[in-house]
C-alpha atoms as one frame of an Amber mdcrd trajectory, in Angstrom:
protein
  22.466 -39.453 -39.537  19.621 -41.109 -37.591  17.420 -38.522 -36.000  14.444
 -38.774 -33.673  11.150 -36.862 -33.624   8.611 -36.670 -30.830   5.063 -36.330
 -32.228   1.739 -35.622 -30.621  -1.956 -36.180 -31.717  -4.811 -33.821 -31.934
  -8.545 -33.816 -31.158 -10.430 -37.103 -31.722  -7.942 -39.401 -29.883  -9.548
 -39.013 -26.410 -11.221 -41.789 -24.461 -12.728 -42.076 -20.935 -10.036 -43.236
 -18.507  -7.196 -41.785 -20.480  -4.010 -40.875 -18.641  -5.200 -42.562 -15.390
  -2.430 -45.156 -15.315   0.183 -42.388 -15.597  -1.556 -40.540 -12.695  -1.553
 -43.798 -10.624   2.071 -44.170 -11.338   2.860 -40.498 -10.436   0.283 -38.801
  -8.217   1.919 -35.432  -8.780   0.324 -35.425 -12.185  -3.079 -35.455 -10.510
  -2.231 -32.145  -8.806  -1.681 -30.513 -12.231  -5.195 -31.564 -13.325  -6.780
 -30.496 -10.032  -5.086 -27.060 -10.193  -6.340 -26.702 -13.806  -9.882 -27.407
 -12.642  -9.606 -24.972  -9.710  -8.138 -22.240 -11.888 -10.667 -22.607 -14.793
 -13.819 -23.642 -12.929 -13.911 -26.951 -14.901 -14.197 -30.584 -14.012 -11.712
 -32.083 -16.519 -10.188 -34.547 -14.113 -13.452 -36.331 -13.258 -14.559 -36.138
 -16.876 -11.345 -37.861 -18.012 -11.558 -40.384 -15.162 -15.107 -41.606 -15.447
 -17.176 -39.071 -17.380 -19.276 -39.729 -20.405 -17.755 -39.918 -23.925 -20.115
 -37.079 -24.959 -18.693 -34.764 -22.226 -15.093 -35.598 -23.198 -15.878 -34.785
 -26.835 -16.630 -31.248 -25.964 -13.756 -29.272 -27.536 -12.797 -27.147 -24.526
 -12.337 -30.469 -22.573 -10.989 -32.567 -25.342  -8.028 -30.370 -26.112  -6.571
 -30.145 -22.611  -7.371 -33.798 -22.026  -5.327 -34.929 -25.080  -2.554 -32.589
 -24.263  -2.448 -33.752 -20.581  -2.341 -37.444 -21.603   0.425 -36.835 -24.102
   2.717 -34.891 -21.703   2.056 -37.381 -18.861   3.121 -40.146 -21.158   6.237
 -38.205 -22.237   7.301 -37.263 -18.786   6.895 -40.887 -17.579   8.899 -42.120
 -20.548  11.652 -39.663 -19.911  12.078 -40.745 -16.337  12.928 -44.222 -17.709
  15.320 -43.214 -20.545  17.330 -40.189 -21.495  16.390 -39.346 -25.074  16.087
 -35.893 -26.581  14.382 -35.324 -29.939  15.860 -33.542 -32.942  12.386 -32.251
 -33.804   8.966 -32.075 -32.143   5.676 -31.853 -34.079   1.958 -32.173 -33.350
  -1.236 -32.575 -35.324  -3.354 -29.421 -34.819  -3.700 -28.971 -31.086  -0.756
 -31.408 -30.815   1.484 -28.481 -31.821   0.892 -26.951 -28.405   1.869 -30.296
 -26.833   5.003 -30.356 -28.994   5.853 -26.883 -27.663   5.491 -28.269 -24.113
   7.758 -31.135 -24.967  10.570 -28.851 -26.204  10.143 -26.434 -23.239   8.666
 -23.435 -25.062   5.534 -23.688 -22.871   5.130 -25.021 -19.404   2.546 -27.758
 -18.837   0.055 -25.592 -16.953   0.204 -22.729 -19.434  -0.275 -25.148 -22.359
  -3.306 -26.697 -20.724  -4.830 -23.228 -20.249  -4.055 -22.167 -23.835  -5.623
 -25.205 -25.523  -8.677 -24.969 -23.186  -9.189 -21.373 -24.311  -8.419 -22.362
 -27.878 -11.200 -24.919 -27.766 -13.626 -22.352 -26.325 -12.656 -19.757 -28.964
 -12.911 -22.106 -31.898 -16.575 -22.891 -30.991 -17.502 -19.323 -30.009 -16.080
 -17.790 -33.131 -18.480 -19.647 -35.383 -21.452 -17.969 -33.761 -23.777 -20.966
 -34.005 -23.817 -20.930 -37.834 -24.419 -24.336 -39.515 -21.099 -26.046 -40.161
 -19.648 -29.503 -40.799 -16.333 -31.376 -41.158 -15.789 -34.686 -42.979 -12.934
 -37.038 -43.769 -12.557 -37.980 -47.456 -10.761 -41.351 -47.819  -9.493 -42.858
 -51.023  -8.974 -39.703 -53.138  -5.739 -37.676 -53.510  -5.302 -34.334 -51.855
  -5.441 -32.618 -55.226  -8.753 -34.358 -56.081 -10.211 -33.210 -52.733  -9.038
 -29.600 -53.278 -10.611 -29.645 -56.750 -13.887 -31.036 -55.219 -13.912 -28.234
 -52.667 -13.528 -25.639 -55.397 -16.421 -27.232 -57.346 -18.593 -27.302 -54.222
 -17.813 -23.706 -53.162 -20.857 -22.062 -54.852 -22.950 -24.058 -52.280 -20.975
 -22.596 -49.387 -17.489 -22.310 -47.851 -15.687 -25.631 -47.901 -11.892 -26.094
 -47.633  -9.436 -28.996 -47.474  -7.976 -28.536 -44.012  -6.169 -31.636 -42.727
  -3.803 -33.418 -45.090  -3.479 -36.535 -42.897  -2.269 -39.125 -45.474  -1.879
 -39.133 -49.222  -5.452 -40.536 -49.483  -7.133 -39.066 -46.370  -8.004 -35.418
 -46.328 -10.404 -33.634 -43.964 -12.739 -30.963 -45.287 -14.321 -28.182 -43.226
 -16.668 -25.265 -43.691 -20.326 -24.380 -43.927 -22.795 -27.188 -43.702 -24.099
 -26.761 -47.197 -20.581 -26.505 -48.697 -19.337 -29.629 -46.872 -22.446 -31.553
 -47.810 -22.049 -30.729 -51.518 -18.324 -31.654 -51.406 -19.168 -34.993 -49.771
 -21.675 -35.680 -52.618 -19.067 -34.830 -55.189 -16.416 -36.969 -53.437 -18.707
 -40.018 -53.443 -19.373 -39.460 -57.172 -15.580 -39.308 -57.826 -15.174 -42.674
 -56.236 -14.072 -41.925 -52.685 -13.716 -45.084 -50.686 -15.392 -43.551 -47.686
 -16.851 -40.186 -46.694 -16.952 -39.868 -42.874 -18.721 -37.020 -41.146 -16.854
 -35.802 -38.024 -18.360 -34.935 -34.726 -16.649 -31.620 -33.984 -17.526 -28.250
 -32.410 -16.981 -25.907 -35.346 -15.563 -25.407 -38.844 -12.030 -25.837 -37.621
  -9.022 -24.553 -39.691 -11.113 -22.303 -41.822 -11.482 -18.460 -42.137 -15.032
 -18.954 -40.695 -13.415 -18.922 -37.194 -10.857 -16.138 -37.829 -11.951 -14.357
 -34.661 -10.649 -17.258 -32.628  -7.126 -16.526 -33.897  -7.355 -12.948 -32.706
  -8.660 -13.972 -29.281  -5.934 -16.627 -29.006  -3.211 -14.026 -29.901  -4.511
 -11.895 -26.977  -4.048 -14.859 -24.650  -0.428 -15.311 -25.732   0.398 -11.947
 -24.122  -0.364 -13.505 -20.734   1.880 -16.485 -21.219   5.674 -16.923 -21.044
   7.148 -18.532 -24.155  10.698 -19.739 -23.466  13.524 -20.268 -25.899  14.273
 -23.808 -27.087  16.974 -25.327 -29.249  14.684 -28.138 -30.414  12.772 -27.052
 -33.504   8.992 -27.430 -33.777   7.576 -28.342 -37.201   4.731 -25.951 -37.819
   1.405 -27.211 -39.137   0.999 -24.215 -41.429   4.145 -24.490 -43.460   5.709
 -27.864 -42.520   8.980 -26.209 -41.613  11.035 -25.996 -38.431  11.134 -23.006
 -36.109  12.740 -21.944 -32.856  11.780 -18.251 -33.098   9.271 -17.362 -30.438
   7.669 -14.662 -32.591   7.321 -17.047 -35.445   5.926 -19.850 -33.208   3.228
 -17.490 -31.907   2.319 -16.281 -35.314   2.094 -19.837 -36.675  -0.052 -20.991
 -33.668  -2.534 -18.139 -34.462  -2.483 -18.856 -38.189  -3.012 -22.577 -37.558
  -6.586 -21.818 -36.271  -7.688 -20.863 -39.795  -5.086 -22.719 -41.945  -4.778
 -26.285 -43.171  -2.802 -28.847 -41.190   0.051 -29.919 -43.550   0.746 -33.254
 -41.784   1.875 -35.218 -44.847   4.411 -32.521 -45.724   5.544 -32.289 -42.093
   6.323 -36.018 -41.837   8.032 -36.018 -45.278  10.158 -33.027 -44.363  11.371
 -34.692 -41.124  12.189 -37.908 -43.019  14.129 -35.869 -45.556  16.097 -34.287
 -42.613  17.214 -37.730 -41.460  14.497 -38.645 -38.954  14.444 -42.447 -38.752
  12.517 -42.838 -35.531   9.166 -41.222 -34.616   8.035 -41.484 -30.983   4.331
 -40.791 -30.612   2.988 -39.759 -27.177  -0.783 -39.642 -26.769  -4.001 -41.529
 -26.648  -4.978 -44.267 -29.207  -1.719 -44.230 -31.211  -3.562 -42.495 -34.161
  -0.432 -40.887 -35.789   1.367 -44.197 -36.252  -1.353 -45.318 -38.704  -1.146
 -42.048 -40.597   2.614 -42.147 -40.822   2.702 -45.720 -42.200   0.416 -44.526
 -45.035   2.806 -41.576 -45.678   6.035 -43.660 -45.680   5.785 -47.330 -44.727
   9.554 -47.535 -44.079   9.275 -45.125 -41.214   9.928 -46.550 -37.688   7.200
 -45.430 -35.253   6.847 -46.274 -31.595   3.687 -45.168 -29.794   3.170 -44.520
 -26.037  -0.482 -44.580 -24.950  -0.268 -46.562 -21.704   2.322 -47.508 -19.013
   2.826 -50.982 -20.557   3.955 -49.288 -23.796   6.709 -47.468 -22.004   8.141
 -50.713 -20.516   8.165 -52.375 -24.013   9.606 -49.319 -25.832  12.354 -48.644
 -23.252  13.376 -52.266 -23.462  13.413 -52.169 -27.230  15.446 -48.900 -27.386
  17.965 -50.150 -24.886  18.513 -53.361 -26.764  18.753 -51.497 -30.104  21.327
 -49.151 -28.508  23.414 -52.149 -27.347  23.323 -53.894 -30.667  24.564 -50.700
 -32.398  27.630 -50.468 -30.183
């Protein structure tokens, strides 16, 4: 049976001017951003509209910016075509976007939570030296082995399994630097330092998970029949208690993206619809399974093309 999954990117996909064409198309979206800024004492809207890239890279801004863009793209798409997913999934912060897409969270609450999540993930590190880097060209097992070998120098963990040959490592500055040296010695095609605000997805920011759990008590989580695929175990869930637990665990746990995509394909997903800036997940998925069909919505023009394609595909299947 052909199934569909809606998927959503995480931090790093942002760009200045993001979501503005969706706002121009539907001015009610602007009110959501303006309310967010009023409620949180932020200036996310002007930063997204014409701020500097450096400002937009700040984690407490990046996370709500990416979520906002993704949901604006999704809502605009859904006005054009009636299509419900069989699964939703998101990469790291994208899991909160996925939970907005399936109705577990409302849009405003999700923006608030990822803004706080961004703050907490930086604050929890307490200004200790840290680093993250992408290791390209080695298998996940090789990268995990390298992290073990580098661990006497400092904490370093394989945290984002993005493709079979792209794994992100995170931890203390010395640990990550040592692992990068070892990866280069092992023949990694590239070792790319990442500009981030903390050692994300490691126990070094465990306090952030506790703070985030406290925030969950202020937010209504609604039941949904559309399962979310959790980053922490690459399995579906509709249980609110389990979803909250997994969102907290995700702060300090690896993102099992390769396993998540493979699981959905095994369950019969033949179409992935990506909503979010830069279309970053499409490239990852093609490296996981190049037979997967992926359509990505970043701008208004993408919606017109994809809706036309889906309608013509539906007609041809009749």
